[in-house]
Steps between C-alpha positions, in 0.01 A plus 500: 500500500348851464129542545299518176337825603836676535651365180365688201713292266251467216636657184309781332460295185346208690267728698368670188463177307324327791254788532444508124453125451238481774278773358556366148358167616222684684389688193558208265264295717247779525504576127461143387194478722367834374550398138343159556211662689412685179596247233461151654320471832160632382472203262667229712396584856190721465290364210204723425272578208590868549866571425498828694361327808769232484771765467365693798498181712858430397605858584338456842752224581772732370383752762512240778879512532490870577284431805745230608799732467438706817473171689839409355628843603394436859642147514826548314541858622486375859784256445690740273505759780556244776749242367638665187461579133687197360301209649170677438582565135581131451168395658300752295661384177424135579135576579457692178686248285320190627160665444590599145640162396192327646274702267689341212379152598140579598219303331245713315123538541442231238688251719381571855222757472464780754799373698724632220427872550508444879852355480604778261377758751692325781824508300436861412462578870833327563661713230370812668619385842857454376493818296390692809838431657715505188495858374569675830788270587661536157479880514648511852777261401608754237434826685650394834822402322519824300772762554392858574369685196411182312197367685256566218743345251541184710126495572438505127644151443209309655266719296671391179361154571162627380589566133739203488236266642239639263732463200586139589141396569350675198778377274446143616123520445557656157749233400265224612191637325692546175695177518253229602161617379178592681383146577830387651535825691161453669564128554842523666708796377359747753650285779859547381554854642375392844727195505794701364476723805670221697830576323489868599408410858799264526736776380345749743535263795861425416582872497309585817646221709842662450395839639585662833268726697481865399719742703192698614326192641825375657533832687138477616567152641820613674313785669201278590262720303271226371125528558318206658199552270608704197150503348348647816773764513439599137123527543507687833816714486554551128139536387554817298798351316301184424198686359712746304722223361197301387359788299843608373514164318134506388537661156800281421293185546198629310713608204696178481207263496309714254800493264551124531196292597215732397657615174573141393145391579332798331722500192450129430126499574381841374762660275560206268863423585620145503669375814838483326469852356425670826750303709768611254390863531509469879853360489615806307322725749671328792837612362397857587408379848847347541681814377316750718549309830877570521443851363258579782733351763792707371287816520366401844853484645561852369166676547336283767282191479192694612549759225525219243181341626311831477622560145413151381156513665418824317595322177271207593213746546568654159522155340159412642350785298636365169442134588188450289600688180824306471376155598164507321659602171559141397802572282816320603727811497267695731451203730878457513529869592237440770701209644833684475368810679311309769777254578765772474320705764460179700879467513536858622270440797615145573874569516500709822191341660687246712738767630211731596310228687807364681596848627162537674577230759786446748714187465329289774165513314613585149442157344145487636416865436629531143356161401161574653470844337600357162259209521206700635549721196476180297154435644370851435689565178554169323276220623184638343658719231458256206149403616387858566657634180327228295165589658555876451608461137206272419240729661645851467772484235878506514507866607366394841801272545729799441307704757535211745877512450510879534298481822745253650785738408327782689478281811871417470590869469305571820685218676838633384407841640389351835787249525702529824872566497743212472543286811791615723715199406396490135854579397640217713 
């Protein structure tokens, strides 16, 4: 019987679907929490006489997962670089899925008091732990199976999980709020998306258990190139790549969570939109996100992933300067334009991001390095973005939120300029 590491028998279709389904589940889980953190959890888990205070407390638990993600990167990255991509991806998916489904059965503050938000925070931490190992493994599964000249295109498939997961989660929330009424939604309807995640997890596990190791990792094993402590190697020998990769992803994270979590919260609390209205507008905007991801990957394979990241980051900076005039207008057509532009630019930067980060690290530490850079960017760029944007908008107006976005784009442009060349075996 041939060794698994020397038998790259997994079909291209199965590889791409397995990478896509995992990140779809990842983002489905993350979005249902983000949506509930704005629409449900403030009332059910953080009761307060001040609605803004309750929302900020809820958004703080949303941020918690981003601090857990680097821990997940270290844990799952270690095993992903030591024993293989397949087993680690299965473990990460299970960790994430169990945490999400558990949220769906948690008692609320009215039932058990302060233990309710504590348990919610614990489950949120578990989500972040699993997510810390999920994204990097899914991206490597695609990229390390890609033929020459198509690495950005293959690396785009895990990224498509973001708009698909958003569309599924938002559509489910919208259907529930319209179909069962406000009282039933707050009583039990909000639990349905969390419990429904179990179906997606089962499909993802079934697909991933049928995978073989990637050819690049199999070669590393055959040549005994594995690192004993991948995290230590990344921090000590690939420091520049780690710092640059973190800030390369910064603007992407800031933009995304401003366009999803912050915009939903601000529009429903300050601009007079109903929950159903704005969720529907966001779903239309996400279509632009989905379209521009493959467009950017196609361009990245022809002009270079780094070039595509620079171009999209310049567009993020420009969007930051028109953020307030478009979003504050209040009219549905202009807000839809705001969402289409912001999420369209998001697709342009998100498509090649996985390819850029993976190329910074050699195969023996690639799982750890790419995951850690991505998830550290989540701490700096996403964990506090909804909270900070809400505070800025409330105290200094929406224009300050746009400047915050533009500032993050400047930092990303500096990181792209300072980014080291691709690792010697990045084409392996």
